HTML snippet that shows the backbone in 3Dmol.js (N, CA, C, O; Angstrom):
<script src="https://3Dmol.org/build/3Dmol-min.js"></script>
<div id="view" style="width:600px;height:400px;position:relative"></div>
<script>
const pdb = `
ATOM      1  N   UNK A   1     109.461   1.645  24.142  1.00  0.00           N
ATOM      2  CA  UNK A   1     110.472   2.407  23.595  1.00  0.00           C
ATOM      3  C   UNK A   1     109.664   3.865  23.236  1.00  0.00           C
ATOM      4  O   UNK A   1     108.641   3.823  22.551  1.00  0.00           O
ATOM      5  N   UNK A   2     110.093   4.900  23.647  1.00  0.00           N
ATOM      6  CA  UNK A   2     109.619   6.194  23.343  1.00  0.00           C
ATOM      7  C   UNK A   2     110.466   6.878  22.287  1.00  0.00           C
ATOM      8  O   UNK A   2     111.686   7.043  22.299  1.00  0.00           O
ATOM      9  N   UNK A   3     109.576   7.245  21.365  1.00  0.00           N
ATOM     10  CA  UNK A   3     110.395   7.969  20.238  1.00  0.00           C
ATOM     11  C   UNK A   3     109.462   9.446  19.980  1.00  0.00           C
ATOM     12  O   UNK A   3     108.306   9.573  20.385  1.00  0.00           O
ATOM     13  N   UNK A   4     110.128  10.372  19.323  1.00  0.00           N
ATOM     14  CA  UNK A   4     109.594  11.724  19.213  1.00  0.00           C
ATOM     15  C   UNK A   4     109.771  11.959  17.661  1.00  0.00           C
ATOM     16  O   UNK A   4     110.792  11.595  17.077  1.00  0.00           O
ATOM     17  N   UNK A   5     108.705  12.597  17.020  1.00  0.00           N
ATOM     18  CA  UNK A   5     108.619  13.089  15.648  1.00  0.00           C
ATOM     19  C   UNK A   5     108.565  14.449  15.507  1.00  0.00           C
ATOM     20  O   UNK A   5     107.528  14.972  15.916  1.00  0.00           O
ATOM     21  N   UNK A   6     109.532  15.271  14.966  1.00  0.00           N
ATOM     22  CA  UNK A   6     109.633  16.494  14.824  1.00  0.00           C
ATOM     23  C   UNK A   6     109.489  17.059  13.268  1.00  0.00           C
ATOM     24  O   UNK A   6     110.215  16.849  12.297  1.00  0.00           O
ATOM     25  N   UNK A   7     108.454  17.740  13.377  1.00  0.00           N
ATOM     26  CA  UNK A   7     108.441  18.037  11.612  1.00  0.00           C
ATOM     27  C   UNK A   7     109.286  19.409  11.303  1.00  0.00           C
ATOM     28  O   UNK A   7     109.375  20.272  12.176  1.00  0.00           O
ATOM     29  N   UNK A   8     109.728  19.522  10.383  1.00  0.00           N
ATOM     30  CA  UNK A   8     110.446  20.901  10.079  1.00  0.00           C
ATOM     31  C   UNK A   8     109.599  21.296   8.630  1.00  0.00           C
ATOM     32  O   UNK A   8     109.406  20.460   7.746  1.00  0.00           O
ATOM     33  N   UNK A   9     109.261  22.324   8.574  1.00  0.00           N
ATOM     34  CA  UNK A   9     109.105  22.884   7.117  1.00  0.00           C
ATOM     35  C   UNK A   9     110.124  24.004   6.644  1.00  0.00           C
ATOM     36  O   UNK A   9     110.009  25.173   7.013  1.00  0.00           O
ATOM     37  N   UNK A  10     111.093  23.576   5.830  1.00  0.00           N
ATOM     38  CA  UNK A  10     112.026  24.399   5.259  1.00  0.00           C
ATOM     39  C   UNK A  10     111.588  24.959   4.129  1.00  0.00           C
ATOM     40  O   UNK A  10     112.357  25.217   3.202  1.00  0.00           O
ATOM     41  N   UNK A  11     110.418  25.181   4.096  1.00  0.00           N
ATOM     42  CA  UNK A  11     110.041  26.014   2.629  1.00  0.00           C
ATOM     43  C   UNK A  11     109.293  25.286   1.490  1.00  0.00           C
ATOM     44  O   UNK A  11     108.114  25.343   1.143  1.00  0.00           O
ATOM     45  N   UNK A  12     110.616  24.401   0.894  1.00  0.00           N
ATOM     46  CA  UNK A  12     109.905  23.835  -0.239  1.00  0.00           C
ATOM     47  C   UNK A  12     109.478  22.407   0.054  1.00  0.00           C
ATOM     48  O   UNK A  12     108.929  21.745  -0.827  1.00  0.00           O
ATOM     49  N   UNK A  13     109.722  21.886   1.320  1.00  0.00           N
ATOM     50  CA  UNK A  13     109.274  20.560   1.601  1.00  0.00           C
ATOM     51  C   UNK A  13     109.590  20.631   3.311  1.00  0.00           C
ATOM     52  O   UNK A  13     110.199  21.342   4.110  1.00  0.00           O
ATOM     53  N   UNK A  14     108.677  19.296   3.288  1.00  0.00           N
ATOM     54  CA  UNK A  14     108.374  19.274   5.178  1.00  0.00           C
ATOM     55  C   UNK A  14     109.612  17.906   5.477  1.00  0.00           C
ATOM     56  O   UNK A  14     109.859  16.965   4.722  1.00  0.00           O
ATOM     57  N   UNK A  15     110.150  18.176   6.664  1.00  0.00           N
ATOM     58  CA  UNK A  15     111.026  17.178   6.975  1.00  0.00           C
ATOM     59  C   UNK A  15     110.453  16.544   8.164  1.00  0.00           C
ATOM     60  O   UNK A  15     109.987  17.228   9.075  1.00  0.00           O
ATOM     61  N   UNK A  16     110.469  15.329   8.189  1.00  0.00           N
ATOM     62  CA  UNK A  16     109.855  14.551   9.577  1.00  0.00           C
ATOM     63  C   UNK A  16     111.179  13.680  10.147  1.00  0.00           C
ATOM     64  O   UNK A  16     111.640  12.677   9.602  1.00  0.00           O
ATOM     65  N   UNK A  17     111.639  14.266  11.289  1.00  0.00           N
ATOM     66  CA  UNK A  17     113.045  13.847  12.194  1.00  0.00           C
ATOM     67  C   UNK A  17     112.517  12.997  13.298  1.00  0.00           C
ATOM     68  O   UNK A  17     111.506  13.311  13.925  1.00  0.00           O
ATOM     69  N   UNK A  18     113.126  12.047  13.503  1.00  0.00           N
ATOM     70  CA  UNK A  18     113.346  10.900  14.559  1.00  0.00           C
ATOM     71  C   UNK A  18     114.573  10.890  14.986  1.00  0.00           C
ATOM     72  O   UNK A  18     115.491  10.245  14.479  1.00  0.00           O
ATOM     73  N   UNK A  19     114.647  11.687  16.048  1.00  0.00           N
ATOM     74  CA  UNK A  19     116.186  11.834  16.378  1.00  0.00           C
ATOM     75  C   UNK A  19     116.437  10.235  17.291  1.00  0.00           C
ATOM     76  O   UNK A  19     117.476   9.583  17.400  1.00  0.00           O
ATOM     77  N   UNK A  20     115.373  10.017  17.724  1.00  0.00           N
ATOM     78  CA  UNK A  20     115.817   8.635  18.518  1.00  0.00           C
ATOM     79  C   UNK A  20     116.390   7.102  17.796  1.00  0.00           C
ATOM     80  O   UNK A  20     116.979   6.157  18.319  1.00  0.00           O
ATOM     81  N   UNK A  21     115.943   7.325  16.409  1.00  0.00           N
ATOM     82  CA  UNK A  21     116.281   6.413  15.701  1.00  0.00           C
ATOM     83  C   UNK A  21     117.516   6.661  14.388  1.00  0.00           C
ATOM     84  O   UNK A  21     118.147   5.896  13.658  1.00  0.00           O
ATOM     85  N   UNK A  22     117.449   8.041  14.550  1.00  0.00           N
ATOM     86  CA  UNK A  22     118.099   8.888  13.536  1.00  0.00           C
ATOM     87  C   UNK A  22     117.673   8.707  12.010  1.00  0.00           C
ATOM     88  O   UNK A  22     118.358   8.295  11.074  1.00  0.00           O
ATOM     89  N   UNK A  23     116.357   9.130  12.028  1.00  0.00           N
ATOM     90  CA  UNK A  23     115.470   8.544  10.533  1.00  0.00           C
ATOM     91  C   UNK A  23     115.334  10.108  10.400  1.00  0.00           C
ATOM     92  O   UNK A  23     115.373  10.855  11.377  1.00  0.00           O
ATOM     93  N   UNK A  24     115.173  10.530   9.117  1.00  0.00           N
ATOM     94  CA  UNK A  24     114.658  11.798   8.450  1.00  0.00           C
ATOM     95  C   UNK A  24     114.076  11.194   7.215  1.00  0.00           C
ATOM     96  O   UNK A  24     114.663  10.324   6.572  1.00  0.00           O
ATOM     97  N   UNK A  25     112.552  11.824   6.807  1.00  0.00           N
ATOM     98  CA  UNK A  25     112.032  11.636   5.927  1.00  0.00           C
ATOM     99  C   UNK A  25     111.619  13.041   5.539  1.00  0.00           C
ATOM    100  O   UNK A  25     111.348  13.950   6.323  1.00  0.00           O
ATOM    101  N   UNK A  26     111.608  13.099   3.934  1.00  0.00           N
ATOM    102  CA  UNK A  26     111.151  14.273   3.632  1.00  0.00           C
ATOM    103  C   UNK A  26     109.702  13.937   2.509  1.00  0.00           C
ATOM    104  O   UNK A  26     109.443  12.838   2.019  1.00  0.00           O
ATOM    105  N   UNK A  27     109.058  14.991   2.345  1.00  0.00           N
ATOM    106  CA  UNK A  27     107.938  14.949   1.631  1.00  0.00           C
ATOM    107  C   UNK A  27     107.752  16.388   1.201  1.00  0.00           C
ATOM    108  O   UNK A  27     108.406  17.320   1.669  1.00  0.00           O
ATOM    109  N   UNK A  28     106.843  16.497   0.305  1.00  0.00           N
ATOM    110  CA  UNK A  28     106.340  17.774  -0.357  1.00  0.00           C
ATOM    111  C   UNK A  28     105.499  18.509   0.632  1.00  0.00           C
ATOM    112  O   UNK A  28     105.448  19.737   0.705  1.00  0.00           O
ATOM    113  N   UNK A  29     104.862  17.700   1.362  1.00  0.00           N
ATOM    114  CA  UNK A  29     103.636  18.493   2.396  1.00  0.00           C
ATOM    115  C   UNK A  29     103.784  17.687   3.575  1.00  0.00           C
ATOM    116  O   UNK A  29     104.368  16.616   3.407  1.00  0.00           O
ATOM    117  N   UNK A  30     103.351  17.989   4.823  1.00  0.00           N
ATOM    118  CA  UNK A  30     103.169  17.235   6.135  1.00  0.00           C
ATOM    119  C   UNK A  30     102.864  15.752   5.954  1.00  0.00           C
ATOM    120  O   UNK A  30     103.613  14.890   6.415  1.00  0.00           O
ATOM    121  N   UNK A  31     101.633  15.438   5.201  1.00  0.00           N
ATOM    122  CA  UNK A  31     101.176  14.233   5.235  1.00  0.00           C
ATOM    123  C   UNK A  31     102.244  13.225   4.304  1.00  0.00           C
ATOM    124  O   UNK A  31     102.434  12.089   4.739  1.00  0.00           O
ATOM    125  N   UNK A  32     102.845  13.588   3.194  1.00  0.00           N
ATOM    126  CA  UNK A  32     103.830  12.690   2.825  1.00  0.00           C
ATOM    127  C   UNK A  32     104.987  12.554   3.742  1.00  0.00           C
ATOM    128  O   UNK A  32     105.564  11.481   3.919  1.00  0.00           O
ATOM    129  N   UNK A  33     105.246  13.443   4.203  1.00  0.00           N
ATOM    130  CA  UNK A  33     106.580  13.336   5.162  1.00  0.00           C
ATOM    131  C   UNK A  33     106.284  12.259   6.331  1.00  0.00           C
ATOM    132  O   UNK A  33     107.079  11.374   6.647  1.00  0.00           O
ATOM    133  N   UNK A  34     105.141  12.449   6.865  1.00  0.00           N
ATOM    134  CA  UNK A  34     104.660  11.596   7.647  1.00  0.00           C
ATOM    135  C   UNK A  34     104.433  10.055   7.450  1.00  0.00           C
ATOM    136  O   UNK A  34     104.841   9.154   8.181  1.00  0.00           O
ATOM    137  N   UNK A  35     103.701   9.953   6.316  1.00  0.00           N
ATOM    138  CA  UNK A  35     103.743   8.895   5.761  1.00  0.00           C
ATOM    139  C   UNK A  35     104.965   7.975   5.492  1.00  0.00           C
ATOM    140  O   UNK A  35     105.026   6.816   5.904  1.00  0.00           O
ATOM    141  N   UNK A  36     106.039   8.660   4.685  1.00  0.00           N
ATOM    142  CA  UNK A  36     107.081   8.292   4.884  1.00  0.00           C
ATOM    143  C   UNK A  36     107.961   7.719   6.176  1.00  0.00           C
ATOM    144  O   UNK A  36     108.452   6.592   6.246  1.00  0.00           O
ATOM    145  N   UNK A  37     108.019   8.499   6.923  1.00  0.00           N
ATOM    146  CA  UNK A  37     108.773   8.364   8.333  1.00  0.00           C
ATOM    147  C   UNK A  37     107.824   7.135   8.988  1.00  0.00           C
ATOM    148  O   UNK A  37     108.499   6.299   9.591  1.00  0.00           O
ATOM    149  N   UNK A  38     106.488   6.903   8.974  1.00  0.00           N
ATOM    150  CA  UNK A  38     105.784   5.851   9.653  1.00  0.00           C
ATOM    151  C   UNK A  38     106.037   4.422   8.732  1.00  0.00           C
ATOM    152  O   UNK A  38     105.964   3.280   9.187  1.00  0.00           O
ATOM    153  N   UNK A  39     106.320   4.758   7.464  1.00  0.00           N
ATOM    154  CA  UNK A  39     106.894   3.511   6.923  1.00  0.00           C
ATOM    155  C   UNK A  39     108.295   2.976   6.940  1.00  0.00           C
ATOM    156  O   UNK A  39     108.650   1.826   6.680  1.00  0.00           O
ATOM    157  N   UNK A  40     109.176   4.203   7.357  1.00  0.00           N
ATOM    158  CA  UNK A  40     110.517   3.580   7.976  1.00  0.00           C
ATOM    159  C   UNK A  40     110.453   3.114   9.268  1.00  0.00           C
ATOM    160  O   UNK A  40     111.218   2.224   9.638  1.00  0.00           O
ATOM    161  N   UNK A  41     109.566   3.648  10.062  1.00  0.00           N
ATOM    162  CA  UNK A  41     109.706   3.087  11.571  1.00  0.00           C
ATOM    163  C   UNK A  41     109.214   1.704  11.487  1.00  0.00           C
ATOM    164  O   UNK A  41     109.724   0.777  12.116  1.00  0.00           O
ATOM    165  N   UNK A  42     108.190   1.588  10.679  1.00  0.00           N
ATOM    166  CA  UNK A  42     107.582   0.249  10.699  1.00  0.00           C
ATOM    167  C   UNK A  42     108.551  -0.869  10.075  1.00  0.00           C
ATOM    168  O   UNK A  42     108.586  -2.054  10.406  1.00  0.00           O
ATOM    169  N   UNK A  43     109.353  -0.208   9.070  1.00  0.00           N
ATOM    170  CA  UNK A  43     110.590  -1.036   8.389  1.00  0.00           C
ATOM    171  C   UNK A  43     112.037  -1.303   9.467  1.00  0.00           C
ATOM    172  O   UNK A  43     112.841  -2.224   9.324  1.00  0.00           O
ATOM    173  N   UNK A  44     112.072  -0.586  10.187  1.00  0.00           N
ATOM    174  CA  UNK A  44     113.138  -0.531  11.290  1.00  0.00           C
ATOM    175  C   UNK A  44     112.361  -1.445  12.301  1.00  0.00           C
ATOM    176  O   UNK A  44     113.175  -2.292  12.668  1.00  0.00           O
ATOM    177  N   UNK A  45     111.072  -1.673  12.960  1.00  0.00           N
ATOM    178  CA  UNK A  45     111.080  -2.509  13.963  1.00  0.00           C
ATOM    179  C   UNK A  45     111.064  -3.958  13.164  1.00  0.00           C
ATOM    180  O   UNK A  45     111.850  -4.825  13.548  1.00  0.00           O
ATOM    181  N   UNK A  46     110.392  -4.163  12.325  1.00  0.00           N
ATOM    182  CA  UNK A  46     110.030  -5.398  11.448  1.00  0.00           C
ATOM    183  C   UNK A  46     111.640  -6.096  11.216  1.00  0.00           C
ATOM    184  O   UNK A  46     112.041  -7.223  11.504  1.00  0.00           O
ATOM    185  N   UNK A  47     112.187  -5.208  10.727  1.00  0.00           N
ATOM    186  CA  UNK A  47     113.436  -5.564  10.299  1.00  0.00           C
ATOM    187  C   UNK A  47     114.381  -6.180  11.285  1.00  0.00           C
ATOM    188  O   UNK A  47     115.128  -7.127  11.040  1.00  0.00           O
ATOM    189  N   UNK A  48     114.264  -5.491  12.524  1.00  0.00           N
ATOM    190  CA  UNK A  48     114.965  -6.006  13.874  1.00  0.00           C
ATOM    191  C   UNK A  48     114.264  -7.417  14.416  1.00  0.00           C
ATOM    192  O   UNK A  48     115.002  -8.292  14.870  1.00  0.00           O
ATOM    193  N   UNK A  49     112.923  -7.604  14.361  1.00  0.00           N
ATOM    194  CA  UNK A  49     112.120  -8.600  14.708  1.00  0.00           C
ATOM    195  C   UNK A  49     112.731  -9.743  13.542  1.00  0.00           C
ATOM    196  O   UNK A  49     112.981 -10.894  13.899  1.00  0.00           O
ATOM    197  N   UNK A  50     112.882  -9.409  12.494  1.00  0.00           N
ATOM    198  CA  UNK A  50     113.458 -10.458  11.399  1.00  0.00           C
ATOM    199  C   UNK A  50     114.827 -11.198  11.803  1.00  0.00           C
ATOM    200  O   UNK A  50     114.999 -12.417  11.822  1.00  0.00           O
ATOM    201  N   UNK A  51     115.729 -10.239  12.110  1.00  0.00           N
ATOM    202  CA  UNK A  51     117.009 -10.293  12.527  1.00  0.00           C
ATOM    203  C   UNK A  51     117.347 -10.922  14.014  1.00  0.00           C
ATOM    204  O   UNK A  51     118.470 -11.185  14.446  1.00  0.00           O
ATOM    205  N   UNK A  52     116.203 -11.078  14.618  1.00  0.00           N
ATOM    206  CA  UNK A  52     116.129 -11.225  15.956  1.00  0.00           C
ATOM    207  C   UNK A  52     116.678 -10.610  17.051  1.00  0.00           C
ATOM    208  O   UNK A  52     116.994 -11.133  18.120  1.00  0.00           O
ATOM    209  N   UNK A  53     116.795  -9.134  16.616  1.00  0.00           N
ATOM    210  CA  UNK A  53     117.118  -8.208  17.545  1.00  0.00           C
ATOM    211  C   UNK A  53     115.942  -7.492  18.429  1.00  0.00           C
ATOM    212  O   UNK A  53     114.941  -6.856  18.098  1.00  0.00           O
ATOM    213  N   UNK A  54     116.465  -7.850  19.639  1.00  0.00           N
ATOM    214  CA  UNK A  54     115.665  -7.595  20.770  1.00  0.00           C
ATOM    215  C   UNK A  54     115.197  -5.959  20.817  1.00  0.00           C
ATOM    216  O   UNK A  54     116.161  -5.214  20.994  1.00  0.00           O
ATOM    217  N   UNK A  55     113.879  -5.268  20.689  1.00  0.00           N
ATOM    218  CA  UNK A  55     113.911  -3.960  20.872  1.00  0.00           C
ATOM    219  C   UNK A  55     112.782  -3.789  21.762  1.00  0.00           C
ATOM    220  O   UNK A  55     111.852  -4.594  21.811  1.00  0.00           O
ATOM    221  N   UNK A  56     112.880  -2.498  22.629  1.00  0.00           N
ATOM    222  CA  UNK A  56     111.445  -2.420  23.635  1.00  0.00           C
ATOM    223  C   UNK A  56     110.355  -2.396  22.727  1.00  0.00           C
ATOM    224  O   UNK A  56     110.718  -2.208  21.565  1.00  0.00           O
ATOM    225  N   UNK A  57     108.957  -2.545  22.914  1.00  0.00           N
ATOM    226  CA  UNK A  57     107.890  -2.381  22.583  1.00  0.00           C
ATOM    227  C   UNK A  57     107.841  -0.520  22.363  1.00  0.00           C
ATOM    228  O   UNK A  57     108.323   0.380  23.051  1.00  0.00           O
ATOM    229  N   UNK A  58     107.056  -0.498  21.127  1.00  0.00           N
ATOM    230  CA  UNK A  58     106.808   1.079  21.023  1.00  0.00           C
ATOM    231  C   UNK A  58     105.927   1.570  21.990  1.00  0.00           C
ATOM    232  O   UNK A  58     104.817   1.051  21.874  1.00  0.00           O
ATOM    233  N   UNK A  59     106.012   2.395  22.919  1.00  0.00           N
ATOM    234  CA  UNK A  59     104.955   2.801  23.695  1.00  0.00           C
ATOM    235  C   UNK A  59     104.189   3.992  23.448  1.00  0.00           C
ATOM    236  O   UNK A  59     102.968   4.144  23.411  1.00  0.00           O
ATOM    237  N   UNK A  60     105.228   4.893  23.268  1.00  0.00           N
ATOM    238  CA  UNK A  60     104.781   6.644  23.212  1.00  0.00           C
ATOM    239  C   UNK A  60     105.627   7.348  21.917  1.00  0.00           C
ATOM    240  O   UNK A  60     106.831   7.303  21.666  1.00  0.00           O
ATOM    241  N   UNK A  61     104.714   7.899  21.323  1.00  0.00           N
ATOM    242  CA  UNK A  61     105.388   8.910  20.081  1.00  0.00           C
ATOM    243  C   UNK A  61     104.713  10.212  20.734  1.00  0.00           C
ATOM    244  O   UNK A  61     103.550  10.434  21.071  1.00  0.00           O
ATOM    245  N   UNK A  62     105.784  10.924  20.781  1.00  0.00           N
ATOM    246  CA  UNK A  62     105.541  12.454  21.047  1.00  0.00           C
ATOM    247  C   UNK A  62     105.938  13.082  19.813  1.00  0.00           C
ATOM    248  O   UNK A  62     106.935  12.720  19.189  1.00  0.00           O
ATOM    249  N   UNK A  63     104.974  14.266  19.353  1.00  0.00           N
ATOM    250  CA  UNK A  63     105.055  15.153  18.143  1.00  0.00           C
ATOM    251  C   UNK A  63     105.249  16.436  18.440  1.00  0.00           C
ATOM    252  O   UNK A  63     104.638  16.829  19.433  1.00  0.00           O
ATOM    253  N   UNK A  64     105.972  17.271  17.832  1.00  0.00           N
ATOM    254  CA  UNK A  64     106.064  18.735  18.262  1.00  0.00           C
ATOM    255  C   UNK A  64     105.514  19.720  17.451  1.00  0.00           C
ATOM    256  O   UNK A  64     105.762  20.917  17.597  1.00  0.00           O
ATOM    257  N   UNK A  65     104.381  19.017  16.146  1.00  0.00           N
ATOM    258  CA  UNK A  65     103.553  19.749  15.527  1.00  0.00           C
ATOM    259  C   UNK A  65     102.220  19.138  16.106  1.00  0.00           C
ATOM    260  O   UNK A  65     102.018  17.929  15.988  1.00  0.00           O
ATOM    261  N   UNK A  66     101.410  19.871  16.661  1.00  0.00           N
ATOM    262  CA  UNK A  66     100.306  19.363  17.373  1.00  0.00           C
ATOM    263  C   UNK A  66      99.116  19.002  16.465  1.00  0.00           C
ATOM    264  O   UNK A  66      98.130  18.411  16.906  1.00  0.00           O
ATOM    265  N   UNK A  67      99.260  19.426  15.024  1.00  0.00           N
ATOM    266  CA  UNK A  67      98.396  18.742  14.124  1.00  0.00           C
ATOM    267  C   UNK A  67      98.613  17.547  13.726  1.00  0.00           C
ATOM    268  O   UNK A  67      97.740  17.056  13.010  1.00  0.00           O
ATOM    269  N   UNK A  68      99.548  16.905  13.982  1.00  0.00           N
ATOM    270  CA  UNK A  68     100.055  15.306  13.746  1.00  0.00           C
ATOM    271  C   UNK A  68      99.439  14.296  14.969  1.00  0.00           C
ATOM    272  O   UNK A  68      99.676  13.089  14.914  1.00  0.00           O
ATOM    273  N   UNK A  69      98.854  14.714  15.772  1.00  0.00           N
ATOM    274  CA  UNK A  69      98.710  13.403  16.917  1.00  0.00           C
ATOM    275  C   UNK A  69      98.005  12.363  16.556  1.00  0.00           C
ATOM    276  O   UNK A  69      98.202  11.298  17.142  1.00  0.00           O
ATOM    277  N   UNK A  70      97.132  12.443  15.620  1.00  0.00           N
ATOM    278  CA  UNK A  70      96.518  11.414  15.012  1.00  0.00           C
ATOM    279  C   UNK A  70      97.474  10.259  14.612  1.00  0.00           C
ATOM    280  O   UNK A  70      96.996   9.126  14.656  1.00  0.00           O
ATOM    281  N   UNK A  71      98.832  10.416  14.207  1.00  0.00           N
ATOM    282  CA  UNK A  71      99.630   9.334  13.879  1.00  0.00           C
ATOM    283  C   UNK A  71      99.998   8.941  15.026  1.00  0.00           C
ATOM    284  O   UNK A  71     100.016   7.712  14.958  1.00  0.00           O
ATOM    285  N   UNK A  72     100.327   9.293  16.124  1.00  0.00           N
ATOM    286  CA  UNK A  72     100.679   8.678  17.189  1.00  0.00           C
ATOM    287  C   UNK A  72      99.697   7.383  17.511  1.00  0.00           C
ATOM    288  O   UNK A  72     100.195   6.261  17.611  1.00  0.00           O
ATOM    289  N   UNK A  73      98.524   7.562  17.639  1.00  0.00           N
ATOM    290  CA  UNK A  73      97.481   6.104  17.773  1.00  0.00           C
ATOM    291  C   UNK A  73      97.699   5.601  16.625  1.00  0.00           C
ATOM    292  O   UNK A  73      98.217   4.507  16.850  1.00  0.00           O
ATOM    293  N   UNK A  74      97.609   5.756  15.518  1.00  0.00           N
ATOM    294  CA  UNK A  74      97.986   5.003  14.510  1.00  0.00           C
ATOM    295  C   UNK A  74      98.898   3.900  14.435  1.00  0.00           C
ATOM    296  O   UNK A  74      98.655   2.713  14.221  1.00  0.00           O
ATOM    297  N   UNK A  75     100.103   4.543  14.666  1.00  0.00           N
ATOM    298  CA  UNK A  75     101.361   3.674  14.907  1.00  0.00           C
ATOM    299  C   UNK A  75     101.202   2.712  16.103  1.00  0.00           C
ATOM    300  O   UNK A  75     101.434   1.507  16.003  1.00  0.00           O
ATOM    301  N   UNK A  76     100.838   3.248  17.116  1.00  0.00           N
ATOM    302  CA  UNK A  76     100.701   2.587  18.504  1.00  0.00           C
ATOM    303  C   UNK A  76      99.653   1.616  18.200  1.00  0.00           C
ATOM    304  O   UNK A  76      99.899   0.603  18.855  1.00  0.00           O
ATOM    305  N   UNK A  77      98.539   1.461  17.466  1.00  0.00           N
ATOM    306  CA  UNK A  77      97.651   0.373  17.375  1.00  0.00           C
ATOM    307  C   UNK A  77      98.092  -0.699  16.147  1.00  0.00           C
ATOM    308  O   UNK A  77      97.439  -1.736  16.030  1.00  0.00           O
ATOM    309  N   UNK A  78      99.185  -0.429  15.263  1.00  0.00           N
ATOM    310  CA  UNK A  78      99.195  -1.127  14.330  1.00  0.00           C
ATOM    311  C   UNK A  78     100.041  -2.042  14.721  1.00  0.00           C
ATOM    312  O   UNK A  78     101.189  -1.690  14.994  1.00  0.00           O
ATOM    313  N   UNK A  79      99.628  -3.512  14.840  1.00  0.00           N
ATOM    314  CA  UNK A  79     100.698  -4.708  15.557  1.00  0.00           C
ATOM    315  C   UNK A  79     102.137  -4.735  14.674  1.00  0.00           C
ATOM    316  O   UNK A  79     103.221  -4.821  15.251  1.00  0.00           O
ATOM    317  N   UNK A  80     102.067  -4.685  13.812  1.00  0.00           N
ATOM    318  CA  UNK A  80     103.529  -4.930  13.103  1.00  0.00           C
ATOM    319  C   UNK A  80     104.549  -3.636  13.899  1.00  0.00           C
ATOM    320  O   UNK A  80     105.779  -3.686  13.924  1.00  0.00           O
ATOM    321  N   UNK A  81     103.905  -2.772  14.372  1.00  0.00           N
ATOM    322  CA  UNK A  81     104.847  -1.510  15.278  1.00  0.00           C
ATOM    323  C   UNK A  81     104.959  -1.890  16.574  1.00  0.00           C
ATOM    324  O   UNK A  81     105.833  -1.319  17.227  1.00  0.00           O
ATOM    325  N   UNK A  82     104.248  -2.769  17.150  1.00  0.00           N
ATOM    326  CA  UNK A  82     104.424  -3.065  18.501  1.00  0.00           C
ATOM    327  C   UNK A  82     104.601  -4.714  18.999  1.00  0.00           C
ATOM    328  O   UNK A  82     103.899  -5.632  18.575  1.00  0.00           O
ATOM    329  N   UNK A  83     105.661  -4.844  19.953  1.00  0.00           N
ATOM    330  CA  UNK A  83     106.166  -6.018  20.277  1.00  0.00           C
ATOM    331  C   UNK A  83     106.666  -6.821  19.111  1.00  0.00           C
ATOM    332  O   UNK A  83     107.158  -7.934  19.294  1.00  0.00           O
TER     333      UNK A  83
END
`;
const viewer = $3Dmol.createViewer("view");
viewer.addModel(pdb, "pdb");
viewer.setStyle({}, {cartoon: {color: "spectrum"}});
viewer.zoomTo();
viewer.render();
</script>
């Protein structure tokens, strides 16, 4: 599964958007928005596993904000998010 995360600065808060999973998370700064979307993606994948729903392994995460590339490797290395 390939997903993308777009960070949007709307002035008073940041929005982390993952269109492939239809997820939006808000935070007062980039880090908070990214922490929240990471938690929701993890919950999404773990819930699918618990329900016996087959999903493709998380293989690639692309970002529109170059400052957050570190999150891609963290998500892909976390065994809770792969397979």
